[in-house]
Each structure stands twice: as structure tokens, then as C-alpha cells.
Backbone and ligand atoms as CSV (ligand in chain L), in Angstrom:
chain,resi,resn,atom,element,x,y,z
A,1,MET,N,N,51.524,-40.999,15.871
A,1,MET,CA,C,50.791,-41.208,17.071
A,1,MET,C,C,51.379,-40.274,18.071
A,2,PRO,N,N,50.750,-39.179,18.711
A,2,PRO,CA,C,51.504,-38.370,19.808
A,2,PRO,C,C,51.658,-39.120,20.809
A,3,THR,N,N,52.655,-38.668,21.742
A,3,THR,CA,C,53.211,-39.261,22.892
A,3,THR,C,C,52.218,-38.734,23.910
A,4,PRO,N,N,51.531,-39.456,24.930
A,4,PRO,CA,C,50.771,-38.809,26.068
A,4,PRO,C,C,51.813,-37.891,26.816
A,5,GLU,N,N,51.187,-36.749,27.309
A,5,GLU,CA,C,52.054,-35.793,28.007
A,5,GLU,C,C,52.893,-36.419,29.280
A,6,ALA,N,N,52.192,-37.315,29.982
A,6,ALA,CA,C,52.597,-37.917,31.292
A,6,ALA,C,C,53.790,-38.692,30.912
A,7,THR,N,N,54.106,-39.338,29.590
A,7,THR,CA,C,55.096,-40.162,29.495
A,7,THR,C,C,56.300,-39.476,28.745
A,8,ILE,N,N,56.237,-38.301,28.669
A,8,ILE,CA,C,57.289,-37.465,27.859
A,8,ILE,C,C,58.575,-37.756,28.679
A,9,ASP,N,N,59.671,-38.077,27.797
A,9,ASP,CA,C,61.008,-38.392,28.293
A,9,ASP,C,C,62.043,-37.128,28.297
A,10,SER,N,N,62.166,-36.731,29.571
A,10,SER,CA,C,63.085,-35.290,29.699
A,10,SER,C,C,64.462,-35.589,29.127
A,11,ALA,N,N,64.840,-36.616,29.336
A,11,ALA,CA,C,66.248,-37.116,28.658
A,11,ALA,C,C,66.118,-36.828,27.197
A,12,GLN,N,N,65.149,-37.213,26.572
A,12,GLN,CA,C,65.029,-37.215,25.055
A,12,GLN,C,C,64.891,-35.921,24.712
A,13,ILE,N,N,64.192,-35.068,25.541
A,13,ILE,CA,C,64.038,-33.698,25.232
A,13,ILE,C,C,65.501,-32.989,25.268
A,14,GLY,N,N,66.344,-33.229,26.216
A,14,GLY,CA,C,67.703,-32.788,26.489
A,14,GLY,C,C,68.594,-33.090,25.188
A,15,ARG,N,N,68.492,-34.465,24.661
A,15,ARG,CA,C,69.236,-34.776,23.695
A,15,ARG,C,C,68.829,-33.978,22.233
A,16,ILE,N,N,67.538,-33.914,22.120
A,16,ILE,CA,C,67.089,-33.083,21.001
A,16,ILE,C,C,67.637,-31.782,21.022
A,17,ILE,N,N,67.508,-31.110,22.055
A,17,ILE,CA,C,68.068,-29.770,22.083
A,17,ILE,C,C,69.552,-29.570,21.937
A,18,SER,N,N,70.216,-30.581,22.731
A,18,SER,CA,C,71.648,-30.511,22.484
A,18,SER,C,C,72.243,-30.835,21.087
A,19,SER,N,N,71.332,-31.619,20.329
A,19,SER,CA,C,71.884,-32.013,18.915
A,19,SER,C,C,71.521,-30.744,18.068
A,20,HIS,N,N,70.941,-29.876,18.457
A,20,HIS,CA,C,70.693,-28.692,17.383
A,20,HIS,C,C,71.535,-27.228,17.859
A,21,THR,N,N,71.913,-27.359,19.107
A,21,THR,CA,C,72.273,-25.854,19.560
A,21,THR,C,C,73.464,-25.398,18.914
A,22,ASP,N,N,74.262,-26.328,18.010
A,22,ASP,CA,C,75.394,-25.728,17.311
A,22,ASP,C,C,74.989,-25.156,15.856
A,23,LEU,N,N,73.635,-25.336,15.546
A,23,LEU,CA,C,73.183,-24.921,14.352
A,23,LEU,C,C,73.046,-23.253,14.381
A,24,GLU,N,N,73.013,-22.666,13.299
A,24,GLU,CA,C,72.718,-21.090,13.231
A,24,GLU,C,C,71.227,-21.020,13.262
A,25,GLY,N,N,70.600,-20.337,14.175
A,25,GLY,CA,C,69.194,-20.264,14.195
A,25,GLY,C,C,68.619,-21.627,14.599
A,26,PRO,N,N,68.919,-22.098,15.867
A,26,PRO,CA,C,68.743,-23.524,16.375
A,26,PRO,C,C,67.140,-23.761,16.919
A,27,LEU,N,N,66.357,-22.471,17.221
A,27,LEU,CA,C,65.096,-22.655,17.756
A,27,LEU,C,C,64.044,-23.320,17.060
A,28,LEU,N,N,63.861,-22.847,15.585
A,28,LEU,CA,C,62.830,-23.676,14.781
A,28,LEU,C,C,63.218,-24.988,14.586
A,29,PRO,N,N,64.560,-25.389,14.423
A,29,PRO,CA,C,64.872,-26.827,14.101
A,29,PRO,C,C,64.677,-27.445,15.477
A,30,ILE,N,N,64.684,-27.006,16.546
A,30,ILE,CA,C,64.581,-27.632,17.866
A,30,ILE,C,C,62.855,-27.997,18.006
A,31,LEU,N,N,62.310,-26.932,17.726
A,31,LEU,CA,C,60.851,-27.111,17.875
A,31,LEU,C,C,60.182,-28.126,16.882
A,32,HIS,N,N,60.738,-28.143,15.723
A,32,HIS,CA,C,60.287,-29.056,14.724
A,32,HIS,C,C,60.838,-30.540,15.205
A,33,ALA,N,N,61.999,-30.621,15.657
A,33,ALA,CA,C,62.446,-32.108,16.028
A,33,ALA,C,C,61.573,-32.618,17.165
A,34,LEU,N,N,61.217,-31.543,18.127
A,34,LEU,CA,C,60.593,-31.887,19.340
A,34,LEU,C,C,59.075,-32.486,18.800
A,35,GLN,N,N,58.522,-31.783,17.972
A,35,GLN,CA,C,57.162,-32.100,17.490
A,35,GLN,C,C,57.270,-33.514,16.467
A,36,ASP,N,N,58.302,-33.644,15.744
A,36,ASP,CA,C,58.514,-34.861,15.123
A,36,ASP,C,C,58.512,-35.974,16.015
A,37,ALA,N,N,59.262,-35.862,17.222
A,37,ALA,CA,C,59.478,-36.791,18.263
A,37,ALA,C,C,58.204,-37.236,18.912
A,38,PHE,N,N,57.372,-36.072,19.375
A,38,PHE,CA,C,56.354,-36.348,20.467
A,38,PHE,C,C,54.997,-35.940,19.830
A,39,GLY,N,N,54.909,-35.341,18.690
A,39,GLY,CA,C,53.534,-35.041,17.990
A,39,GLY,C,C,53.217,-33.655,18.445
A,40,PHE,N,N,54.023,-32.936,19.362
A,40,PHE,CA,C,53.687,-31.654,19.709
A,40,PHE,C,C,54.884,-31.246,20.544
A,41,VAL,N,N,54.810,-29.911,20.851
A,41,VAL,CA,C,56.052,-29.362,21.550
A,41,VAL,C,C,55.520,-29.328,23.054
A,42,PRO,N,N,56.217,-30.419,23.750
A,42,PRO,CA,C,55.887,-30.384,25.265
A,42,PRO,C,C,56.147,-29.281,26.066
A,43,SER,N,N,55.351,-28.911,27.061
A,43,SER,CA,C,55.703,-27.740,27.872
A,43,SER,C,C,56.886,-28.035,28.800
A,44,GLN,N,N,57.216,-29.408,28.955
A,44,GLN,CA,C,58.376,-29.743,29.767
A,44,GLN,C,C,59.816,-29.134,29.006
A,45,ALA,N,N,59.689,-28.819,27.815
A,45,ALA,CA,C,60.805,-28.549,27.062
A,45,ALA,C,C,61.054,-26.986,26.989
A,46,HIS,N,N,59.987,-26.378,27.550
A,46,HIS,CA,C,60.096,-24.816,27.419
A,46,HIS,C,C,61.359,-24.352,28.418
A,47,ALA,N,N,61.518,-24.625,29.285
A,47,ALA,CA,C,62.643,-24.305,30.365
A,47,ALA,C,C,64.046,-24.459,29.835
A,48,PRO,N,N,64.190,-25.868,29.405
A,48,PRO,CA,C,65.342,-26.299,29.018
A,48,PRO,C,C,65.844,-25.613,27.553
A,49,ILE,N,N,64.700,-25.187,26.748
A,49,ILE,CA,C,65.025,-24.568,25.526
A,49,ILE,C,C,65.582,-23.052,25.839
A,50,ALA,N,N,64.800,-22.513,26.739
A,50,ALA,CA,C,64.942,-21.178,27.071
A,50,ALA,C,C,66.428,-21.172,27.803
A,51,GLU,N,N,66.863,-22.004,28.360
A,51,GLU,CA,C,68.252,-22.100,29.148
A,51,GLU,C,C,69.329,-22.221,28.080
A,52,ALA,N,N,69.034,-23.322,27.218
A,52,ALA,CA,C,70.077,-23.569,26.155
A,52,ALA,C,C,70.303,-22.528,25.218
A,53,LEU,N,N,69.219,-21.675,24.850
A,53,LEU,CA,C,69.537,-20.775,23.792
A,53,LEU,C,C,69.505,-19.404,24.332
A,54,ASN,N,N,69.572,-19.188,25.616
A,54,ASN,CA,C,69.527,-17.892,26.307
A,54,ASN,C,C,68.430,-16.997,26.011
A,55,ILE,N,N,67.130,-17.465,25.882
A,55,ILE,CA,C,66.068,-16.683,25.573
A,55,ILE,C,C,65.022,-16.836,26.645
A,56,THR,N,N,64.118,-15.776,26.735
A,56,THR,CA,C,63.181,-15.766,27.809
A,56,THR,C,C,62.050,-16.740,27.437
A,57,ARG,N,N,61.304,-17.149,28.370
A,57,ARG,CA,C,60.247,-18.188,28.143
A,57,ARG,C,C,59.152,-17.340,27.436
A,58,ALA,N,N,59.150,-16.011,27.626
A,58,ALA,CA,C,58.115,-15.159,26.884
A,58,ALA,C,C,58.482,-15.149,25.277
A,59,GLU,N,N,59.776,-14.997,25.035
A,59,GLU,CA,C,60.192,-15.092,23.731
A,59,GLU,C,C,59.992,-16.351,23.108
A,60,LEU,N,N,60.174,-17.650,23.891
A,60,LEU,CA,C,59.801,-18.884,23.267
A,60,LEU,C,C,58.382,-18.816,22.982
A,61,HIS,N,N,57.532,-18.703,23.990
A,61,HIS,CA,C,56.142,-18.633,23.612
A,61,HIS,C,C,55.457,-17.890,22.318
A,62,GLY,N,N,56.227,-16.758,22.206
A,62,GLY,CA,C,55.968,-15.850,21.045
A,62,GLY,C,C,56.239,-16.539,19.888
A,63,VAL,N,N,57.162,-17.360,19.755
A,63,VAL,CA,C,57.645,-18.032,18.397
A,63,VAL,C,C,56.503,-19.327,18.389
A,64,ILE,N,N,56.462,-20.040,19.467
A,64,ILE,CA,C,55.584,-21.180,19.296
A,64,ILE,C,C,54.142,-20.700,18.785
A,65,SER,N,N,53.777,-19.634,19.304
A,65,SER,CA,C,52.240,-19.291,19.131
A,65,SER,C,C,52.175,-18.538,17.719
A,66,PHE,N,N,53.325,-18.043,17.272
A,66,PHE,CA,C,53.411,-17.442,15.939
A,66,PHE,C,C,53.093,-18.308,14.920
A,67,TYR,N,N,53.927,-19.511,14.866
A,67,TYR,CA,C,53.698,-20.705,13.866
A,67,TYR,C,C,52.745,-21.580,14.397
A,68,HIS,N,N,51.502,-21.488,13.492
A,68,HIS,CA,C,50.382,-22.421,13.878
A,68,HIS,C,C,50.529,-23.809,13.679
A,69,ASP,N,N,51.654,-24.158,12.938
A,69,ASP,CA,C,51.942,-25.638,12.821
A,69,ASP,C,C,52.404,-26.234,14.121
A,70,PHE,N,N,52.948,-25.343,15.118
A,70,PHE,CA,C,53.343,-26.086,16.255
A,70,PHE,C,C,52.163,-26.457,17.116
A,71,GLN,N,N,52.021,-27.605,17.639
A,71,GLN,CA,C,51.035,-27.937,18.593
A,71,GLN,C,C,51.666,-27.881,19.917
A,72,THR,N,N,50.763,-27.544,20.876
A,72,THR,CA,C,51.158,-27.450,22.271
A,72,THR,C,C,50.506,-28.548,23.303
A,73,ALA,N,N,49.816,-29.568,22.598
A,73,ALA,CA,C,49.330,-30.746,23.278
A,73,ALA,C,C,48.983,-31.768,22.486
A,74,PRO,N,N,48.905,-33.065,22.977
A,74,PRO,CA,C,48.805,-34.068,22.093
A,74,PRO,C,C,47.662,-33.978,21.151
A,75,GLN,N,N,47.781,-34.449,19.858
A,75,GLN,CA,C,46.577,-34.408,18.911
A,75,GLN,C,C,45.964,-35.713,18.843
A,76,GLY,N,N,44.735,-35.794,18.322
A,76,GLY,CA,C,43.965,-36.899,18.119
A,76,GLY,C,C,44.622,-37.751,17.049
A,77,ARG,N,N,43.992,-38.900,16.643
A,77,ARG,CA,C,44.574,-39.656,15.694
A,77,ARG,C,C,44.186,-39.025,14.397
A,78,HIS,N,N,43.349,-38.278,14.218
A,78,HIS,CA,C,42.769,-37.560,13.040
A,78,HIS,C,C,42.806,-36.048,13.460
A,79,VAL,N,N,43.234,-35.218,12.488
A,79,VAL,CA,C,43.127,-33.789,12.837
A,79,VAL,C,C,42.135,-33.347,11.806
A,80,LEU,N,N,40.904,-32.757,12.319
A,80,LEU,CA,C,40.017,-32.292,11.264
A,80,LEU,C,C,40.069,-30.777,11.432
A,81,LYS,N,N,40.388,-30.213,10.208
A,81,LYS,CA,C,40.535,-28.691,10.100
A,81,LYS,C,C,39.336,-28.103,9.536
A,82,ILE,N,N,38.705,-27.116,9.991
A,82,ILE,CA,C,37.601,-26.595,9.419
A,82,ILE,C,C,38.052,-25.144,9.027
A,83,CYS,N,N,37.684,-24.711,7.648
A,83,CYS,CA,C,37.877,-23.521,7.279
A,83,CYS,C,C,37.019,-22.423,7.863
A,84,ARG,N,N,37.921,-21.357,8.322
A,84,ARG,CA,C,37.181,-20.245,8.957
A,84,ARG,C,C,37.508,-18.821,8.246
A,85,ALA,N,N,37.870,-19.277,6.926
A,85,ALA,CA,C,38.162,-17.960,6.209
A,85,ALA,C,C,36.824,-17.467,5.452
A,86,GLU,N,N,36.837,-16.261,4.898
A,86,GLU,CA,C,35.634,-15.542,4.325
A,86,GLU,C,C,34.791,-16.506,3.438
A,87,ALA,N,N,35.343,-16.870,2.334
A,87,ALA,CA,C,34.514,-17.610,1.354
A,87,ALA,C,C,33.812,-18.761,1.990
A,88,CYS,N,N,34.490,-19.573,2.992
A,88,CYS,CA,C,33.614,-20.573,3.564
A,88,CYS,C,C,32.596,-20.196,4.704
A,89,GLN,N,N,33.051,-19.078,5.368
A,89,GLN,CA,C,32.195,-18.361,6.250
A,89,GLN,C,C,30.883,-18.044,5.683
A,90,SER,N,N,30.971,-17.423,4.503
A,90,SER,CA,C,29.837,-16.844,4.007
A,90,SER,C,C,28.836,-17.754,3.212
A,91,VAL,N,N,29.174,-19.066,3.182
A,91,VAL,CA,C,28.285,-20.124,2.769
A,91,VAL,C,C,27.954,-21.233,3.766
A,92,GLY,N,N,27.939,-20.881,4.965
A,92,GLY,CA,C,27.506,-21.713,5.953
A,92,GLY,C,C,28.720,-22.464,6.769
A,93,GLY,N,N,29.984,-22.030,6.493
A,93,GLY,CA,C,31.127,-22.584,7.200
A,93,GLY,C,C,31.075,-22.273,8.701
A,94,LYS,N,N,30.812,-21.235,9.156
A,94,LYS,CA,C,30.367,-20.784,10.593
A,94,LYS,C,C,29.494,-21.738,11.422
A,95,ALA,N,N,28.179,-21.975,10.705
A,95,ALA,CA,C,27.464,-22.782,11.294
A,95,ALA,C,C,27.880,-24.238,11.466
A,96,LEU,N,N,28.446,-24.635,10.251
A,96,LEU,CA,C,29.028,-25.886,10.330
A,96,LEU,C,C,30.054,-26.173,11.279
A,97,ALA,N,N,30.866,-25.326,11.543
A,97,ALA,CA,C,31.883,-25.345,12.453
A,97,ALA,C,C,31.261,-25.555,13.975
A,98,GLU,N,N,30.399,-24.345,14.205
A,98,GLU,CA,C,29.668,-24.351,15.662
A,98,GLU,C,C,28.943,-25.520,15.942
A,99,LYS,N,N,28.286,-26.135,14.757
A,99,LYS,CA,C,27.524,-27.475,15.213
A,99,LYS,C,C,28.362,-28.586,15.328
A,100,THR,N,N,29.483,-28.576,14.610
A,100,THR,CA,C,30.490,-29.812,14.858
A,100,THR,C,C,31.150,-29.712,16.149
A,101,LEU,N,N,31.480,-28.592,16.576
A,101,LEU,CA,C,32.069,-28.377,17.775
A,101,LEU,C,C,31.186,-28.756,19.055
A,102,ALA,N,N,29.866,-28.359,18.793
A,102,ALA,CA,C,28.854,-28.555,19.930
A,102,ALA,C,C,28.605,-30.131,19.831
A,103,LYS,N,N,28.504,-30.830,18.580
A,103,LYS,CA,C,28.203,-32.220,18.597
A,103,LYS,C,C,29.250,-32.929,19.093
A,104,LEU,N,N,30.623,-32.616,19.152
A,104,LEU,CA,C,31.596,-33.245,19.828
A,104,LEU,C,C,32.019,-32.749,21.093
A,105,GLY,N,N,31.321,-31.750,21.543
A,105,GLY,CA,C,31.438,-31.249,22.817
A,105,GLY,C,C,33.012,-30.545,23.070
A,106,LEU,N,N,33.471,-29.948,22.011
A,106,LEU,CA,C,34.639,-29.556,22.069
A,106,LEU,C,C,34.815,-27.941,21.796
A,107,ASP,N,N,35.952,-27.424,22.137
A,107,ASP,CA,C,36.310,-26.088,21.702
A,107,ASP,C,C,37.348,-26.200,20.448
A,108,TRP,N,N,37.740,-25.265,19.870
A,108,TRP,CA,C,38.894,-25.166,19.018
A,108,TRP,C,C,39.953,-25.767,19.571
A,109,HIS,N,N,40.760,-26.680,18.826
A,109,HIS,CA,C,42.137,-27.292,19.384
A,109,HIS,C,C,41.683,-28.473,20.333
A,110,GLY,N,N,40.397,-28.732,20.517
A,110,GLY,CA,C,40.110,-29.726,21.484
A,110,GLY,C,C,40.207,-31.058,20.743
A,111,THR,N,N,40.386,-32.175,21.629
A,111,THR,CA,C,40.384,-33.662,21.271
A,111,THR,C,C,39.210,-34.377,21.746
A,112,THR,N,N,38.602,-35.208,20.887
A,112,THR,CA,C,37.523,-36.113,21.686
A,112,THR,C,C,38.088,-37.081,22.683
A,113,PRO,N,N,37.277,-37.282,23.786
A,113,PRO,CA,C,37.792,-38.175,24.909
A,113,PRO,C,C,38.630,-39.226,24.553
A,114,ASN,N,N,38.055,-39.958,23.332
A,114,ASN,CA,C,38.705,-41.219,22.913
A,114,ASN,C,C,39.927,-41.234,22.042
A,115,GLY,N,N,40.320,-39.787,21.904
A,115,GLY,CA,C,41.616,-39.484,21.204
A,115,GLY,C,C,41.571,-39.701,19.621
A,116,ALA,N,N,40.192,-39.753,19.244
A,116,ALA,CA,C,40.061,-39.974,17.666
A,116,ALA,C,C,40.233,-38.662,16.972
A,117,VAL,N,N,39.621,-37.635,17.354
A,117,VAL,CA,C,39.655,-36.427,16.397
A,117,VAL,C,C,40.090,-35.084,17.260
A,118,THR,N,N,40.874,-34.323,16.744
A,118,THR,CA,C,41.117,-32.957,17.366
A,118,THR,C,C,40.678,-32.036,16.126
A,119,ILE,N,N,39.853,-31.071,16.587
A,119,ILE,CA,C,39.413,-29.994,15.702
A,119,ILE,C,C,40.266,-28.698,15.833
A,120,GLU,N,N,40.653,-28.365,14.578
A,120,GLU,CA,C,41.723,-27.014,14.461
A,120,GLU,C,C,40.843,-26.237,13.378
A,121,PRO,N,N,41.127,-24.944,13.651
A,121,PRO,CA,C,40.755,-23.748,12.713
A,121,PRO,C,C,41.721,-23.870,11.563
A,122,VAL,N,N,41.308,-23.412,10.463
A,122,VAL,CA,C,42.438,-23.177,9.314
A,122,VAL,C,C,41.654,-21.870,8.365
A,123,TYR,N,N,42.709,-21.327,7.892
A,123,TYR,CA,C,42.204,-19.989,7.262
A,123,TYR,C,C,42.614,-20.276,5.815
A,124,CYS,N,N,41.739,-20.768,5.037
A,124,CYS,CA,C,41.629,-21.084,3.487
A,124,CYS,C,C,42.488,-22.398,3.330
A,125,LEU,N,N,41.635,-23.250,2.525
A,125,LEU,CA,C,42.283,-24.567,2.147
A,125,LEU,C,C,42.402,-24.555,0.739
A,126,GLY,N,N,42.335,-23.408,0.113
A,126,GLY,CA,C,42.533,-23.193,-1.262
A,126,GLY,C,C,41.342,-23.930,-2.110
A,127,LEU,N,N,40.144,-24.186,-1.489
A,127,LEU,CA,C,39.098,-24.880,-2.143
A,127,LEU,C,C,37.905,-23.899,-2.124
A,128,CYS,N,N,38.270,-22.526,-2.111
A,128,CYS,CA,C,37.101,-21.640,-1.842
A,128,CYS,C,C,36.105,-21.880,-2.930
A,129,ALA,N,N,36.153,-22.260,-4.029
A,129,ALA,CA,C,35.012,-22.402,-5.112
A,129,ALA,C,C,34.145,-23.489,-4.505
A,130,CYS,N,N,34.607,-24.414,-3.702
A,130,CYS,CA,C,33.693,-25.585,-3.266
A,130,CYS,C,C,33.623,-25.433,-1.811
A,131,ALA,N,N,33.311,-24.083,-1.364
A,131,ALA,CA,C,33.127,-23.763,0.081
A,131,ALA,C,C,31.796,-24.514,0.614
A,132,PRO,N,N,31.553,-24.880,1.970
A,132,PRO,CA,C,32.628,-24.794,2.941
A,132,PRO,C,C,33.493,-26.068,2.903
A,133,ALA,N,N,34.902,-25.791,3.161
A,133,ALA,CA,C,35.730,-26.784,2.969
A,133,ALA,C,C,36.280,-27.271,4.299
A,134,VAL,N,N,36.776,-28.477,4.446
A,134,VAL,CA,C,37.353,-28.993,5.545
A,134,VAL,C,C,38.461,-29.944,5.180
A,135,MET,N,N,39.541,-30.218,6.111
A,135,MET,CA,C,40.500,-31.034,5.751
A,135,MET,C,C,40.659,-32.153,6.936
A,136,ILE,N,N,40.748,-33.327,6.452
A,136,ILE,CA,C,40.799,-34.522,7.586
A,136,ILE,C,C,42.092,-35.263,7.318
A,137,GLY,N,N,43.116,-35.159,8.149
A,137,GLY,CA,C,44.328,-35.758,7.603
A,137,GLY,C,C,44.837,-34.970,6.471
A,138,ASP,N,N,45.243,-35.556,5.328
A,138,ASP,CA,C,45.776,-34.892,4.477
A,138,ASP,C,C,44.735,-34.816,3.092
A,139,LYS,N,N,43.398,-35.064,3.590
A,139,LYS,CA,C,42.447,-34.946,2.295
A,139,LYS,C,C,41.411,-33.815,2.557
A,140,VAL,N,N,41.488,-33.028,1.459
A,140,VAL,CA,C,40.651,-31.628,1.483
A,140,VAL,C,C,39.256,-32.156,0.927
A,141,ILE,N,N,38.073,-31.681,1.517
A,141,ILE,CA,C,36.851,-32.139,1.161
A,141,ILE,C,C,36.146,-30.676,1.125
A,142,GLY,N,N,35.393,-30.567,-0.186
A,142,GLY,CA,C,34.619,-29.276,-0.289
A,142,GLY,C,C,33.117,-29.747,-0.157
A,143,ARG,N,N,32.398,-28.608,-0.216
A,143,ARG,CA,C,30.956,-28.660,-0.168
A,143,ARG,C,C,30.349,-29.271,1.158
A,144,VAL,N,N,30.940,-29.087,2.147
A,144,VAL,CA,C,30.710,-30.071,3.354
A,144,VAL,C,C,29.236,-29.429,4.081
A,145,ASP,N,N,28.458,-30.286,4.160
A,145,ASP,CA,C,27.040,-30.002,4.900
A,145,ASP,C,C,27.106,-30.908,6.023
A,146,ASP,N,N,26.117,-30.564,6.853
A,146,ASP,CA,C,25.980,-31.423,8.270
A,146,ASP,C,C,26.023,-32.995,8.002
A,147,THR,N,N,25.421,-33.460,6.924
A,147,THR,CA,C,25.458,-34.750,6.754
A,147,THR,C,C,26.705,-35.355,6.355
A,148,ARG,N,N,27.314,-34.734,5.582
A,148,ARG,CA,C,28.700,-35.038,5.106
A,148,ARG,C,C,29.748,-34.938,6.516
A,149,MET,N,N,29.507,-33.872,7.122
A,149,MET,CA,C,30.377,-33.769,8.328
A,149,MET,C,C,29.987,-34.916,9.272
A,150,ASP,N,N,28.859,-35.400,9.484
A,150,ASP,CA,C,28.544,-36.433,10.330
A,150,ASP,C,C,29.248,-37.736,9.772
A,151,SER,N,N,29.420,-37.984,8.530
A,151,SER,CA,C,29.981,-39.107,8.039
A,151,SER,C,C,31.604,-39.055,8.275
A,152,ILE,N,N,32.079,-37.586,8.147
A,152,ILE,CA,C,33.573,-37.676,8.269
A,152,ILE,C,C,33.995,-37.887,9.687
A,153,ILE,N,N,33.131,-37.376,10.637
A,153,ILE,CA,C,33.471,-37.449,11.931
A,153,ILE,C,C,33.414,-38.973,12.635
A,154,SER,N,N,32.345,-39.437,12.008
A,154,SER,CA,C,32.043,-41.045,12.251
A,154,SER,C,C,33.036,-41.913,11.639
A,155,GLU,N,N,33.439,-41.696,10.530
A,155,GLU,CA,C,34.485,-42.511,9.833
A,155,GLU,C,C,35.796,-42.417,10.622
A,156,ALA,N,N,36.079,-41.126,11.365
A,156,ALA,CA,C,37.265,-40.790,11.891
A,156,ALA,C,C,37.290,-41.652,13.376
A,157,GLY,N,N,36.110,-42.075,13.755
A,157,GLY,CA,C,35.853,-42.712,15.024
A,157,GLY,C,C,35.598,-41.890,16.235
A,158,ALA,N,N,35.155,-40.610,15.973
A,158,ALA,CA,C,34.555,-39.712,17.116
A,158,ALA,C,C,33.250,-40.222,17.539
L,1,LIG,S1,S,38.072,-19.704,2.335
L,1,LIG,FE1,FE,37.734,-21.829,2.746
L,1,LIG,S2,S,38.949,-22.778,1.339
L,1,LIG,FE2,FE,39.126,-20.816,0.875
């Protein structure tokens, strides 16, 4: 369960950073530890990380945005990933994604107001033969149509 942004403990951020600074290449372990602790990499950690590792905030942003697994905001209880790669796009994945986003009133990376579902793009789930594919939690689902998507998001509580 992600920590709400307003309740982020800066002392905990400091402890996480200082417990990794002796490592060789400490940045990724620090980012992973922050994400494990809070469910995402809080913006409050950026300045202390940059200072501790003697890097610029731009360098830090570059690393966080390069690795798609790092989240920069609290996520919903369920993360619904919709495949945007070619095989899925060519058999209705694009329309499925657009309808889902419109139905939930979200943009990519958005979370429903009740905190139930966050929508993320993904680029191939290895289920191209059963496109269009989505993933909810750790479950991959193929041949998703509007009806199936409705039940996925309703089961997730959106
Ligand atoms: S392209 Fe969507 S699962 Fe491979």
C-alpha cells in the first residue's frame, strides 16, 4: 500500500539514503529502497539524494525517468497495465486503452479518485498471440475486449 505523499517521513528518507551511500553505485539501490518503503520515489527525496551523491537534480531525474519501474507518485491498490505495443495496437488495443481511460476519466499514470486503480502503459507483455493484452497486479489477461475490461476494472473496485 503506497504511503500518501503528505505523510512522507523525511527522517526515514534520510535513513534510507545514508544506509546506502557506502555502496558502490548507490543511486539505484537508494531509489529501489525508497520505492519499497513508500510505494514510489517521493519528490521530497530528490534534494537529499542529489546532495548525498553529489549529482545534479537533472541527473537524478534522468535516471528516475529512464527506468520505467520507478513510480513518482502514489499508485492505486491495483495497477492496470494496458499494452501499447504493435501486436496489441493492431487488434484493438489502442481503442481499448482510449475507452478505458475515458471511462475512468484518467490519463496514463492516473489513479482513480478512490485509489483503487492506476493505469499504466506497458510495451509488450509477452502475450502477443492473445492480443490485446493487459495486466492487473501480477495477472496477465489476453484477448481483452470492452466487456472483459469492464469486469476487470469493476472487480478492482474502480
Ligand atoms: S504486443 Fe501486446 S503483448 Fe506483445
